C-alpha positions in Angstrom: -119.3 13.4 97.0 -121.0 11.3 94.2 -123.9 13.4 93.1 -126.9 12.5 91.1 -130.0 14.6 90.3 -133.6 13.3 89.9 -136.3 15.6 88.5 -140.1 14.7 88.6 -142.2 17.0 86.4 -145.7 16.6 87.5 -148.9 18.2 86.2 -149.1 20.4 89.2 -145.6 20.4 90.9 -142.0 19.8 89.9 -139.7 18.1 92.4 -135.9 18.0 92.4 -133.6 16.0 94.5 -129.8 15.9 94.7 -128.7 12.6 96.0 -125.2 11.6 97.3 -124.8 7.9 96.4 -121.6 7.6 98.5 -123.3 8.7 101.6 -126.7 7.4 100.5 -128.3 10.7 101.5 -130.5 13.4 100.2 -128.4 16.6 100.1 -131.0 18.9 98.7 -134.8 18.8 97.6 -137.2 21.2 96.5 -140.9 21.3 95.3 -142.2 24.1 93.0 -145.4 24.9 91.0 -144.6 23.5 87.5 -146.3 26.6 85.9 -146.7 27.1 82.2 -143.0 27.0 81.5 -141.7 23.7 83.0 -138.2 24.1 81.5 -137.7 27.5 83.1 -139.0 26.1 86.4 -136.5 23.3 86.3 -133.7 25.6 85.4 -134.5 27.9 88.3 -134.6 24.9 90.6 -131.2 23.7 89.3 -129.7 27.0 89.9 -131.0 27.2 93.5 -129.6 23.6 94.2 -126.2 24.5 92.8 -126.0 27.7 94.8 -127.3 26.1 98.0 -124.7 23.2 97.8 -121.9 25.4 96.3 -121.5 23.0 93.3 -121.3 23.2 89.5 -123.0 21.2 86.7 -119.7 19.3 86.2 -120.1 18.0 89.8 -123.1 16.0 88.8 -122.6 12.5 87.5 -126.0 12.1 85.9 -129.5 13.7 85.9 -132.6 11.5 85.3 -136.1 12.8 84.8 -139.5 11.3 85.4 -143.1 12.3 85.7 -145.8 13.8 83.4 -143.2 16.2 81.7 -140.1 14.0 81.8 -139.6 14.5 78.1 -139.7 18.2 78.3 -136.2 18.7 79.5 -132.7 17.6 78.6 -131.7 14.8 80.9 -129.3 11.8 80.6 -132.3 9.6 80.7 -136.1 9.6 81.4 -137.5 6.9 83.5 -141.0 5.6 84.2 -142.8 6.9 87.3 -143.6 3.4 88.4 -139.8 2.5 88.7 -139.1 5.9 90.3 -141.7 5.8 93.0 -140.8 2.2 93.8 -137.1 3.2 94.4 -137.9 6.3 96.2 -140.3 4.5 98.6 -137.7 1.8 99.3 -135.2 4.4 100.3 -137.5 5.2 103.3 -139.0 1.8 103.8 -136.9 -1.1 102.5 -139.5 -3.6 103.8 -142.3 -2.0 101.6 -144.4 -4.5 99.6 -147.1 -2.3 98.2 -147.3 1.4 97.3 -150.3 3.9 96.8 -149.2 6.9 94.8 -151.6 9.7 94.3 -150.6 12.6 92.2 -152.1 15.7 90.6 -153.8 13.8 87.7 -153.4 10.2 88.3 -153.2 7.4 90.8 -151.1 4.3 90.8 -150.8 1.0 92.9 -147.5 -0.8 92.8 -146.7 -4.2 94.3 -143.2 -5.3 95.0 -141.4 -8.5 95.5 -139.4 -9.2 98.7 -136.2 -8.1 96.9 -137.9 -4.7 95.9 -138.5 -5.7 92.4 -141.7 -4.5 90.8 -144.2 -7.4 90.7 -147.3 -5.7 89.3 -149.0 -2.3 89.0 -152.3 -0.7 88.0 -152.7 3.0 87.1 -155.6 5.3 86.6 -154.7 8.2 84.4 -158.1 8.5 82.5 -160.3 10.0 85.2 -159.5 12.8 87.7 -161.6 11.2 90.5 -159.2 10.0 93.2 -156.5 12.4 92.3 -155.1 15.7 93.5 -157.2 17.6 90.9 -160.3 16.2 92.5 -159.2 17.5 96.0 -158.5 20.9 94.5 -162.0 21.1 93.1 -163.4 20.1 96.6 -161.3 22.7 98.3 -162.4 25.3 95.9 -166.1 24.5 96.5 -165.6 24.4 100.3 -163.7 27.8 100.2 -160.5 26.5 101.8 -156.9 25.7 100.8 -156.2 22.2 99.7 -153.8 21.9 102.6 -156.7 22.6 105.0 -158.9 19.7 103.9 -157.3 17.2 106.3 -157.9 19.5 109.3 -161.4 20.1 108.2 -162.3 16.4 107.7 -160.7 15.5 111.0 -163.5 17.4 112.8 -166.4 15.6 111.0 -169.3 14.4 113.0 -171.8 12.9 110.6 -171.2 10.2 108.0 -172.2 11.3 104.5 -171.7 9.2 101.3 -171.2 10.5 97.8 -173.2 8.6 95.2 -171.1 9.7 92.3 -167.3 9.0 91.7 -167.2 11.0 88.5 -165.7 14.6 89.3 -168.3 16.4 87.2 -171.3 14.7 88.9 -169.5 14.6 92.3 -169.1 18.5 92.1 -172.8 18.9 91.5 -173.5 16.6 94.4 -171.3 18.5 96.7 -173.0 21.8 95.7 -176.3 20.1 96.6 -175.0 19.0 100.0 -173.7 22.6 100.7 -177.2 24.0 99.8 -178.8 21.4 102.2 -176.6 22.9 105.0 -174.3 20.1 105.5 -171.1 21.0 107.3 -167.9 21.5 105.4 -166.3 19.0 107.8 -168.7 16.3 107.0 -168.4 16.9 103.2 -164.6 16.8 103.3 -164.8 13.4 105.2 -167.2 12.2 102.5 -164.8 13.1 99.8 -161.9 11.3 101.6 -164.1 8.2 101.9 -165.0 8.4 98.3 -161.4 8.6 97.2 -160.4 5.8 99.6 -163.1 3.5 98.3 -161.9 4.2 94.7 -158.2 3.5 95.7 -159.2 0.4 97.6 -160.9 -0.9 94.4 -157.6 -0.4 92.6 -155.7 -2.1 95.3 -158.0 -5.1 95.1 -157.2 -5.5 91.5 -153.8 -6.7 92.6 -152.6 -9.2 95.2 -151.2 -6.6 97.5 -149.5 -7.2 100.8 -148.4 -5.0 103.7 -146.4 -3.0 104.5 -148.4 -0.5 102.5 -146.9 3.0 101.8 -148.8 6.0 100.7 -146.8 8.4 98.6 -147.3 11.4 96.2 -148.4 14.9 97.0 -151.9 13.8 98.2 -150.2 11.7 101.0 -149.7 15.1 102.7 -153.4 14.8 103.6 -153.2 12.8 106.8 -156.9 12.4 107.2 -157.1 10.7 103.8 -154.2 8.4 104.9 -156.2 7.5 108.1 -159.3 6.8 106.1 -157.4 4.6 103.7 -155.8 2.8 106.6 -159.2 2.2 108.3 -160.8 0.9 105.1 -158.0 -1.5 104.4 -157.5 -2.6 108.0 -153.8 -2.0 107.8 -151.3 0.5 109.0 -150.3 2.9 106.1 -146.8 4.2 106.1 -146.2 7.8 104.8 -142.7 9.0 104.0 -141.4 12.1 105.8 -141.7 14.1 102.4 -144.0 11.9 100.3 -144.0 14.4 97.4 -140.3 13.9 96.5 -140.2 10.1 96.2 -140.4 10.1 92.4 -137.6 12.6 92.1 -135.5 10.7 94.7 -136.2 7.4 92.9 -135.0 8.9 89.6 -131.7 10.0 91.2 -131.2 6.6 92.9 -131.8 4.8 89.5 -129.2 7.1 87.9 -126.8 6.3 90.6 -127.4 2.5 90.1 -126.8 2.8 86.4 -123.1 3.5 87.0 -122.6 1.1 90.0 
C-alpha cells in the first residue's frame, strides 16, 4: 500500500480521506463536525482511521490539508480548495469540465480544461446567501433538519419567489411567508430556486461547459441539484459522497507530489 491522507477542515465539518495511490482507491473516509477544537477533531479522526485500517503514522507517506482551517493543523503541506476540489471531482468524473462547489460558508465555480487543468474560477466567500449556512437558517425557521429540506421541497405545489438574496432580509421574508400561511414545502422550493439563481449568476461569469459536477456538503440536497439542473438546462453530476471531494483531492495532490 502507498498511503496518503487528505484533510479538509471546513467551517462546519471536517473531512478526512486515506487514499492508496498504488490501487487508486479510497481506503477510508469520514466526516465529523469541526466543533470548537478543530485540532482535537482531526486527531480523533486520524486515530479512528489508523485503528480501522490497522496502520501507524509511519505508514503514511504524506498528509495534505485544505479548507477553511487548513493552517490550523500540522501537515506536510496546505493546498488551495480550488485545486483540491478539482482533483477530487476528476477522480469520480475524469470528463468533468465545470464544478459547482457549495460549502458551509462559501460557493465556488471552477472551470477545467480538457486535460483537467484549472482554466478559471470564481468564488463567493463574502455573503452567506447561496451557502450551507443559508440552508441551515431556512431549516431552523421551517422547524426541520437540514437533511430534510430536499424531501420537503420535493413536495412543493405552488411557485413562490423570494425578492431578497441577502440572508438577513431573506429570513425576514421567510418569516412573513410563514405568517401568510404558505406551506413549508413551497418555501423550501423557493429557497432552492433562490440559491440556484445565485449560483447560475456565478456560473455565467465564466465560460463554463458541461459536464457539470455539483460537489460539497450542500450537494447532498438532491432537490437543489434538480433545481440547478433545470435552471441551467443540463444534467448535473453528483459524486457518490460529494462532501469528501476536497479531502480526496488533497490526498491525490499529495500522491502526485512524489510521483
